[in-house]
C-alpha positions as CSV (number, residue, x, y, z in Angstrom):
1,X,0.0,0.4,-0.2
2,X,1.6,3.4,-0.9
3,X,-0.1,7.2,-1.0
4,X,-0.1,8.5,-4.3
5,X,1.9,11.9,-5.4
6,X,-0.6,14.6,-4.3
7,X,-1.2,13.0,-0.9
8,X,2.5,12.2,0.1
9,X,2.8,15.9,-0.6
10,X,0.5,17.2,0.7
11,X,1.7,15.1,4.2
12,X,5.4,16.3,3.7
13,X,3.6,19.8,3.4
14,X,1.6,19.1,6.7
15,X,4.6,18.5,8.2
16,X,6.7,21.6,7.0
17,X,4.0,23.7,8.4
18,X,3.7,22.5,11.4
19,X,7.4,22.9,11.8
20,X,7.3,26.8,11.3
21,X,4.7,26.8,13.5
22,X,6.4,25.5,16.5
23,X,9.5,27.5,15.6
24,X,7.6,30.6,15.4
25,X,5.6,29.9,18.4
26,X,9.0,29.1,20.6
27,X,10.7,32.4,18.7
28,X,7.7,34.3,20.8
29,X,8.1,32.6,24.0
30,X,12.3,33.4,23.7
31,X,11.1,36.9,22.8
32,X,9.7,37.3,26.7
33,X,7.5,40.3,25.5
34,X,4.0,40.4,25.9
35,X,2.4,39.9,22.2
36,X,-0.6,40.5,21.3
37,X,-3.0,37.4,19.5
38,X,-2.6,39.8,16.0
39,X,0.6,39.5,16.3
40,X,1.4,35.7,16.7
41,X,-0.8,35.4,14.5
42,X,1.1,38.1,11.9
43,X,4.6,36.2,13.4
44,X,2.8,32.3,12.0
45,X,1.2,33.8,8.4
46,X,4.5,35.3,7.9
47,X,6.2,31.6,8.9
48,X,4.0,29.6,6.4
49,X,4.3,32.6,3.7
50,X,7.9,31.9,4.1
51,X,8.0,27.9,3.0
52,X,8.3,26.7,-0.3
53,X,5.6,24.7,-1.2
54,X,5.1,23.5,-4.1
55,X,1.1,23.1,-6.1
56,X,1.1,19.2,-7.1
57,X,-0.8,18.1,-10.3
58,X,-3.4,15.2,-9.8
59,X,-3.4,13.3,-13.0
60,X,-5.8,11.1,-13.8
61,X,-3.0,7.6,-14.9
62,X,-3.9,4.6,-13.6
63,X,-1.2,3.4,-10.9
64,X,-0.9,-0.5,-10.6
65,X,-1.4,-1.5,-7.2
66,X,-3.5,-0.4,-4.2
67,X,-3.1,3.3,-3.8
68,X,-4.7,5.7,-0.7
69,X,-5.6,9.3,-2.2
C-alpha cells in the first residue's frame, strides 16, 4: 500500500507547516515580551508564507497496486 504523489505531497507540506509554526511559537516564547493575538498570528502567517510549498497536479494515470488517495 502506498500514497499517491498528491497525498504524499500534502503529508510533507503539512509537516513543513507544523514545523514552521512550532519554530514561530518558540521564538515568541523566547522573546519574553508580551505579544498580542494579532502579533502572534502575523508571525505565524509570515512563517508559513516563507515556506516553498509546490503545487502538485493530480494526473489521471492508472497506477498498478493499491494506492490511498
